[in-house]
C-alpha positions in Angstrom: 142.5 173.6 179.6 140.4 174.2 176.7 138.9 177.4 176.2 135.5 178.2 174.3 135.5 180.7 171.7 133.8 183.9 172.2 132.3 183.6 168.7 132.6 181.9 166.0 132.1 184.6 162.9 132.0 183.6 159.5 134.8 184.6 157.0 135.1 185.1 153.5 135.6 181.8 152.5 133.1 180.1 154.6 130.3 182.3 153.5 131.7 181.7 149.9 131.1 178.0 150.5 127.3 178.6 151.9 126.8 181.0 148.8 127.5 178.6 146.0 125.9 176.2 147.8 122.7 178.1 147.9 121.2 177.1 144.5 121.4 173.2 145.8 119.7 173.6 149.2 122.4 171.5 150.8 126.0 171.6 151.6 128.2 168.5 150.0 129.9 166.9 152.4 133.6 168.0 151.0 132.3 171.5 151.0 130.8 170.9 154.6 134.2 169.3 156.0 135.7 172.6 154.6 133.6 174.8 156.3 134.0 173.1 159.6 137.8 173.6 159.2 137.8 176.8 158.7 135.9 177.1 162.2 139.3 175.1 163.6 137.1 171.8 164.2 138.8 168.4 163.7 138.8 167.1 160.1 140.1 163.7 158.9 142.6 164.8 155.7 140.8 163.3 153.0 141.4 163.7 148.5 138.7 164.7 146.9 139.1 163.2 143.3 138.4 161.1 139.9 142.0 160.5 139.3 143.2 157.3 140.6 147.2 158.7 140.3 145.8 161.3 143.2 144.6 158.7 145.2 147.3 156.6 145.4 149.8 159.8 145.6 147.8 160.0 149.2 147.2 156.5 150.0 151.4 156.7 149.6 150.9 159.2 152.9 148.3 157.8 154.7 148.0 154.1 153.8 145.0 151.8 154.6 142.4 151.6 156.0 140.4 153.9 154.3 136.8 154.8 153.3 135.3 156.0 150.4 132.3 158.1 149.2 130.8 158.8 146.1 130.5 162.7 146.3 127.1 163.7 144.1 124.4 166.0 144.2 122.1 163.5 143.7 123.0 161.9 147.1 122.1 163.5 150.2 121.3 160.2 152.3 124.5 158.4 151.2 124.0 155.3 153.5 120.6 154.5 151.6 122.6 154.6 148.1 125.5 152.6 149.5 127.8 155.2 148.8 130.0 154.9 151.7 132.3 152.3 151.9 134.6 151.6 155.5 137.4 149.2 155.9 139.0 149.4 152.6 142.3 147.4 153.7 143.6 147.1 150.0 144.4 148.3 146.4 142.0 146.0 145.1 139.3 146.4 147.2 139.8 149.8 146.8 139.7 149.8 143.0 136.5 147.4 143.1 134.5 150.0 145.5 135.6 152.9 143.6 134.3 151.6 139.9 131.1 151.0 141.4 130.7 154.7 143.3 131.4 156.4 140.1 128.6 154.5 139.0 126.0 155.9 141.2 123.8 158.6 140.2 125.2 162.1 139.9 128.7 160.9 140.9 131.5 163.1 140.0 134.1 162.8 142.6 135.2 160.1 145.1 135.9 161.3 148.6 139.1 158.9 150.5 140.0 159.7 153.8 141.7 157.6 156.3 139.7 155.0 158.4 139.2 156.5 162.4 138.4 154.1 164.9 136.5 155.2 168.4 133.4 156.0 169.9 130.7 157.2 167.2 128.7 160.0 168.4 126.0 163.0 166.7 126.5 166.5 167.2 123.8 168.5 165.4 121.6 171.3 165.2 118.2 172.2 164.3 116.7 175.9 163.5 113.2 175.8 165.4 111.0 178.7 164.5 110.1 179.5 167.7 113.4 178.8 170.0 116.0 179.5 167.2 118.9 176.9 167.5 118.9 174.1 169.3 121.8 171.7 169.5 121.4 167.7 169.7 124.0 165.7 170.9 123.6 161.5 171.5 125.3 158.2 170.3 125.9 158.2 166.7 126.5 156.1 163.9 123.8 154.3 161.9 122.4 153.1 164.8 121.2 156.8 166.1 117.6 156.2 164.9 117.1 152.7 166.4 118.9 154.1 169.9 117.2 157.5 169.8 119.6 158.1 172.5 119.9 161.8 172.4 119.8 165.1 174.3 118.7 168.6 173.3 119.6 171.7 174.5 119.0 175.4 173.0 122.2 177.2 171.6 124.6 178.5 172.7 125.8 176.3 175.5 128.3 176.2 178.2 130.4 173.7 179.6 128.0 172.6 182.0 125.1 171.9 179.6 127.6 169.6 178.0 127.9 167.5 180.9 124.6 167.5 181.7 123.6 166.1 178.0 125.9 163.4 178.5 124.7 162.5 181.7 120.8 162.5 180.8 121.8 159.9 178.0 121.1 156.3 178.7 124.4 155.4 176.9 126.5 157.7 178.9 128.8 155.0 180.3 130.1 154.3 176.6 130.8 158.1 176.7 133.1 158.1 180.7 134.3 154.7 179.2 133.3 151.0 180.7 135.0 147.6 181.7 138.2 148.5 180.9 137.1 150.0 177.5 138.4 153.9 177.4 135.9 156.7 177.2 135.5 160.1 175.4 137.9 163.1 176.2 135.4 165.0 177.9 137.5 168.5 177.2 138.0 168.0 173.7 134.1 167.0 173.6 132.7 170.0 175.5 135.0 172.3 173.7 133.7 171.0 170.5 130.2 171.4 171.1 130.2 174.6 172.9 132.2 175.7 170.1 130.1 174.6 167.2 127.0 175.8 169.2 128.3 179.4 168.8 128.9 178.2 165.2 125.4 177.3 164.6 124.4 180.8 166.1 126.3 182.5 163.5 124.7 180.3 161.2 120.9 180.9 162.0 119.8 182.8 159.6 121.3 180.4 156.8 120.4 176.8 158.0 117.7 174.8 158.9 119.8 172.0 159.9 123.5 171.1 160.9 124.4 167.1 161.2 128.2 166.2 162.4 127.3 162.0 162.3 129.7 160.4 163.2 132.0 162.5 165.2 134.7 160.0 166.0 135.7 160.5 169.8 138.8 158.9 171.5 140.7 159.9 174.7 142.9 162.2 172.0 140.6 164.0 169.5 136.8 164.1 168.1 136.9 164.1 164.6 134.2 164.9 162.3 134.2 162.2 159.9 130.8 162.9 158.0 128.9 166.5 157.9 125.6 167.3 156.6 124.1 170.9 156.0 120.7 172.1 155.0 120.2 175.3 154.2 117.4 177.7 154.6 115.0 178.3 151.4 
């Protein structure tokens, strides 16, 4: 049985990431993912580079399909700028997309990571001025704003809180699995959300919000494939 951590104290490297991002006002995705990995969360392997040679070396180990993303201090919402390309299945397609992505405003590096299939959920947090950190969970991906199927609880969370959030969703059957489709590993998801809530409590004085969207869940893991952290002014 996975156990939630009693604390999520930030180490020196985590504090350095936040400090270096302060002037920008938000944490670039590679740095946000590095911060999540330092806390023990499941992050896909990725390469961040402007070198095709480095990308080819990475792909020799991971293979296709992959996701390519432009990393730019000028692009906060990547989907609005077509700065994310999923399901890239060939070298030719990848190089075509890299050429386009590098022309986007402020793009200095490209992030390449394996394409992961599963159920997309959103896990987020907002630092409410009255209640402090609150945790959001729901169906994720690009459809999150359309369906608006989320649940909110005050941090820190306990395992029963996570179960309650799942049960409150209109799409809870997607989480549990239906019509022969595999659901989410609830033990792993619960572990992630509980520890994320503890992590957010440690960040209370530093953040306005955190969005992990999507987190892709299977029967074996819950992987944070995109992360955005907005810092307090």
